Structure formats: structure tokens, C-alpha cells
C-alpha positions in Angstrom: 0.0 0.0 0.0 1.5 3.2 -1.1 -0.8 5.6 0.7 -1.3 3.8 4.0 -1.2 7.1 5.9 -4.4 8.3 4.1 -6.1 5.1 5.0 -5.5 5.7 8.7 -6.6 9.3 8.4 -9.8 8.2 6.6 -10.5 5.6 9.3 -9.9 8.0 12.1 -12.2 10.6 10.4 -14.9 8.0 9.9 -14.5 6.9 13.5 -14.9 10.4 14.8 -17.9 11.1 12.5 -19.7 7.9 13.5 -19.0 8.5 17.2 -20.3 12.1 17.0 -23.4 11.0 15.2 -24.2 8.3 17.8 -23.6 10.7 20.7 -25.9 13.3 19.1 -28.7 10.6 18.8 -28.1 9.7 22.4 -28.3 13.3 23.6 -31.5 13.8 21.6 -33.0 10.6 23.1 -32.0 11.6 26.6 -33.5 15.1 26.2 -36.8 13.8 24.9 -37.1 10.9 27.4 -36.3 13.1 30.4 -38.8 15.7 29.3 -41.6 13.0 29.0 -42.4 12.6 32.6 -46.1 11.9 32.4 -47.6 8.9 30.6 -49.3 11.2 28.1 -46.0 12.8 27.2 -44.4 9.4 26.9 -47.2 8.3 24.5 -46.8 11.5 22.5 -43.1 10.7 22.2 -43.8 7.2 20.9 -46.2 8.6 18.4 -43.9 11.3 17.2 -42.9 10.8 13.5 -39.3 10.4 12.5 -36.3 8.6 14.0 -36.8 9.6 17.6 -40.4 8.3 17.7 -39.3 5.1 16.0 -36.5 4.6 18.5 -38.8 5.4 21.5 -41.2 2.8 20.2 -38.6 0.1 19.4 -36.0 0.2 22.3 -34.4 -3.0 21.0 -33.7 -1.3 17.7 -32.2 1.6 19.7 -30.0 -0.8 21.6 -28.8 -2.7 18.6 -28.3 0.2 16.2 -27.0 2.9 18.5 -26.0 1.8 22.0 -24.0 -1.4 21.3 -22.1 0.1 18.3 -21.0 3.0 20.5 -19.6 0.6 23.1 -17.9 -1.5 20.4 -16.2 1.6 19.0 -15.1 2.6 22.5 -13.6 -0.8 23.1 -11.8 -0.8 19.7 -10.5 2.7 20.3 -9.1 1.7 23.7 -7.4 -1.4 22.3 -6.0 0.6 19.4 -4.7 3.3 21.8 -3.0 0.7 24.0 -1.3 -1.0 21.0 -0.2 2.3 19.6 1.3 3.4 22.9 3.1 0.1 23.3 4.5 0.4 19.8 5.6 4.0 20.3 7.3 3.3 23.7 9.2 0.3 22.5 12.9 0.9 23.4 15.4 0.5 20.6 18.7 -1.0 21.6 21.4 1.5 22.1 24.3 1.2 19.7 27.9 2.0 20.7 28.2 4.2 17.7 25.3 6.4 19.0 27.2 7.1 22.2 29.3 10.3 22.8 33.0 10.0 23.7 32.2 10.8 27.4 29.5 8.1 27.5 31.9 5.6 25.9 34.5 6.3 28.5 32.0 5.9 31.3 30.8 2.6 29.9 34.4 1.4 29.7 35.0 2.3 33.4 31.8 0.6 34.4 32.7 -2.6 32.4 36.2 -2.7 34.0 34.6 -2.3 37.5 32.2 -5.1 36.8 35.0 -7.4 35.5 37.0 -6.7 38.6 34.1 -7.5 40.9 33.4 -10.7 38.9 37.0 -11.9 39.3 36.9 -11.5 43.1 
């Protein structure tokens, strides 16, 4: 894949867009349900045309289409974050050529001390 970076950007943008959409639907549902405190208001909410009325009538559809996907996206994002952090914090072995002259001298002294202690 030549443009792998664009694929990750597209996936991240799609993830953000889907998450925002699901959160907006949840906020609208919470606002409507909390406002419907009387049985008449709840019945009016269920009879309301459109997506909110449909979701108020069919709570299973709301669960399957909006609640569960949001939790799945959250879990996938957490796993991806943990894997990304592990990958980024992986320590690369230090090469002797990367050390400065002072660090090389300090390493030599430490190795000589360790060898002297090992011989005792």
C-alpha cells in the first residue's frame, strides 16, 4: 500500500464522524425521554414521527443500532490506543556508535569495574 497514511486518516475521520453521530442521537433521546415525565408525554413521544419516535417505540432497535455500536467503537479505540502506545514506547537497543565519547569512557569504566568484581 503506497498511501497507507491516508487510509489511517480516513479511518480516524470515519470513527470520529460515527461517534459524534451516535452521541448526538443519544443526547436527543435523553433530552426527549427526560422531558416526557407523564404517561401522556411518553405516549406522545412514541407517536412522534421520525427517527426519535421510532427509537422510542422500538427500544431493541435503539439498543442494537446505537448503544451497542458505541460501546464497540469505544472498546476498539481503547485497544488501538494501548497497542499504539506500546508500539511507540518500545525501546530500541542503544548502539555503541550512537554514544558520545564521554559516554563511551563511562561505559568502559563501568565494564572494567564489573569485571574486577566478577574476578573476586
